[in-house]
N, C-alpha and C positions, 0 to 999 in steps of 0.2 A: 546351672541351666546355661546353655552356651548362646551367644548371641548371634544372630543372622549375620553371615558375610557380607563386607561391603561390595554394593556394585561394583564391579570392574572398571576403567575408562572407556574400552570397547562396549559394555554393554550400555552404558551411557550414551557413547555417540550411536549404538544403532537407534537406541528408543528416539533420542533427537533427531536423527534422521528421517523417522517416521513422520513425528511431528512435525518438521521442517517439510516434509513432501505433501503432508496433507494440507498445511496452512497455504501452500503456493497453489495448489490444485484446486481450494476453495476458490481463491482469488482468480485463478485463470478461467475456471467454469461460471462466473458472475455474469457475464453476456449471455447465458442461456436462463438466468432468473429475472431479470431485470424486464424483458418483455411479456412474462408471465404477470406481471403487476399491471398489466394496462386494462382500462383505460386511464388509469391514474398518471399522472404528469411528471416529468421530470423533477418540478418542484414539490409536488405533493409526497412522491416516493422520496425524495431527499428530508423532508421534514419527518416522514414516519420514521426513517432509518435514525434520526437525532434521537426522538423519543424512545423509541423501543428498543434501543441501543441501551438509552439510561435504564430501563426498566430491568433487563436482563441483566446488565452488570451490578444493579441494585440488588438483585436476588442474591448472585454469586456473594457479593460483597457479605452481605447478610448471614448468608450460609457459612461463610469463612470467618465471621467476625473480624473485619477488616477494615470498618468505618474510622476505626482511630487512626490507621495510616492515610485516610485520606482527609481526616482533619488537618492531621499535623502538615500533610503536603499543601492544604490550601493556606495555611495560616503562613505561609513562606509568601510574602506577597510577591518577589523575584519571581519564583516558582509559578505562583498563579498567573501572575502578567504573561509570562511565556507560553503556559497551557492556554491561555484565553486567545493567543495570536494563533497558536496550534489548531485550536478549535475550530477559528476562521477558516485558516489554510486549508485543513482536513475537509470543510465543507465544501469548500471550493473545488476541491479533488474527487469529491463524492458526487457532486453536483454536475461538472463536465463530465464525468465517467457515464454516469446512469443517461445524462442526455445525449452524448455519442453513442453510445450501445443501442438506445431506443429511437435513434434518427438514422441507423445504417451507417455507422462511421466506428464499426467495432476495430478495423484494420488500423484505423489511426489512432485510438486508445490503444492498441497495443504498442505502437511506436513511440506512445506516451511513456511506457513502463520497460521499452526497451534503453531509451535515452536517458532514464532516469538517473542510472551509476554515473552516468558523464556529468549531468547536472551537478550531482552530489558532489562530486571532485570540483567543479567550477565553484560551487558554494564555499568550498572549503577552503580554496584559494581568496576568494574575495571577500569572504567573511571572517575566516579563522587566521589569513594570514600563510596558511601553508603553500608549500613548494611543489610543483609537480617534478617527478622525473621526464627525461628525454621521451622516455617511451609512451608515457601519460599524455605528454603533448602532441606526439604523433597520434593517438586515440582522437584526443579534441580534434586535431585538424581534419581528420577522416572523419569524424560524427559531424561537423560544420559543413565540409562539403557535402556530407548526405542531404544536411537540411536544405541547402540550395538546390540540390536536385529534386527534392520532394517539392519544394515551393513553386519550380519551373512546372513540375508536372500537374500540382494540384491547381495551380495558378495563383495561387495564395501562399502565404506562410503556413505549416500545419500547425494552426492554431490550439487546436484541440491536445493534440500530443505536448507542446511546449508549456501549454497551460498545466497539462497533468503533472508534466515531470517538475516544473518549477513548484507547485503548489504542493506535491509530496517530498520534495527533496527539501522545503524550508520548513516542511512539518518533522522529518526525521531529524533536520539541524536543531530546531526548539526542543525535541523531546531527547535528543543526546545532550543536551544540556542542563535539561532538569534530571536526568537519568533516574528517575521514578519507574514504578513497577507499572506493567501495562495495565491492569486491570483499576488500578487507582488514577492514574494519569486521564483513562478512558472515562471514569467516572465523572472527573473534572470537567474533561471536555464537552461530554453530553449533557452536562448541565448547564454549563457555558450556553450551549445552545438550545436549551428547552424550551426557553421563553420565545425565542425570536420562532422555533418550529411551532408551537403551540399557536402563535399569532397567527401563522402563515396558512394553519388547517382552519382556524377561526376566518379568516379574511376568504378563502374557497368555498368554505360553508355557508358563508353569507351571500355568495355569488351562486350558490346551487352547483358549484363545480367541483366539489369534495367526491372522489371515487368511493372512501373507505365506506363500509357498509352499506353501499349501494348495489353492489354488482355480486350477491352470493355470498354465501360463507367462505368459499374457497379464496375468492380475492383478498377477502378481508383477513383471513389467514395468513395469506402469504404476504401481505401489507405489515401485518405485525410481527412475519416471521424475520422483517429484515433486520431488526434487532438481532438474533441469534447468530444471522447469516454475516453480520458486522464483527460481533464480539469473538465468534468461535475461532476463526482463522486467526485473529490477533492474540489469543490466549494461546494457541497453538503453536505461534512464532515466538512466543514468549518462551515457551517450555524448548523450543528446539535450539533459539540463540542462546540458552544457557548450557546446553550438553555440546554444542559443537563449535567447532574452529569457525574465525570469522571468515575463512578461505572458502569453509564449504557452503556458510550462508550463502555468502557472494554468489557462488555457483549456482544454487536452488534458485535465486531469485528470477532465474531467466526461465524458470518452469511457466510463470503466469506469463509474462507477453508470448511466449512460445504457443500455449493454449490458446489465447484471445485470439491470437493471430490465425491458428488452425479453424477456431470457430468462424471467424471473420469470412475467412477463403472457402471452408469445407463446408459448412453447415448455413451459414447466413449468405453465400455468395456474391460476395461484394466484389466489385470490379479491381483488380490487381494489374492495371496495363505496366508495359515495359520499363519505363520512365520511374515509376512507382516502386517496381521491384528492384532494380538498381539503387536506387535510394536506400532502401530496406538492406540491402547487400551491404553497401556502405557502412550502415549504422554495424550490422552483425560483424564486418571486421573488424571496426572500432573497440566492440567487446571482446573479439577475441584477443587482441593486441592486450586489452586491458587487462583482462582475465590471466593473461600469460605473464603480463608483469607483475599483479598481485600473487600469483603462485611463487613465482621468483623469489620475491620479496620476503614471502611466508619462509620460506625454506631458508634463505638467509637467516632471518631471526630466530629458528626454530634450531638450527644446527648448531648454537654454541650452547642453547640452552639443553639440548640432550646429551652435550659434552660435559656440561656442569651435573646433571642428573647422573649419569654414569660414573 
């Protein structure tokens, strides 16, 4: 009896591209989902997102019999501490994002994810002691000029965008240091957040401010669905990251803020004055410089590997 032929690298890459595009499309279309949850406020939506994510991941872990991996991960105190801090950071990111979308700041939330790669680079320098190439310094300089332009245009620093980028950058850094599976680490993160989320919902219920169950079955199901829409893109991303080169994943990540920007301008009809557009164009220029540098360095590393393989 012959064994099935192993999947070719091209086949794995093609499947990974599908998973990656699906993940970033989901994240990019989030601005269309959160307004459907009104009249629930950002705090209640955040609490539901924490709790229902835990429920959804628990179902998947039970079906896959992977609770042992979660227990082993939680037994490492250093990993547990890092994931606990990561849980706080991702809750800040989620909360800012939901608040921004539901308060007509979709364009600024997209800016946060545009500048996230640049913030990640700076965290690598400040926290991990990494050194920037000359091209990366140029990209950081252009992005810094963009922040100045946007601050002048807004009349304030773009706090939502900066908060989103810093919170997610710190979250990604901690997740990289732990190096655990997406499902197992998400289970621990949402477990850490479960008690604060329950207390939040209890306080809202005590004040008669809880929307859950008060505005029809549709609204209730949509609030419960926050767990699915949180976990599914993360799982798709995990499948893509294991199949695709890092450069490809880095390029795909721009799908999310591009879609968010399109939703803010084309669907939500948010204001985009000339000064703000110039700021965004500077950010995009910085990302182009950064992407070209990443592709060049990836080819430099890959060339000797291809020669060795040949």
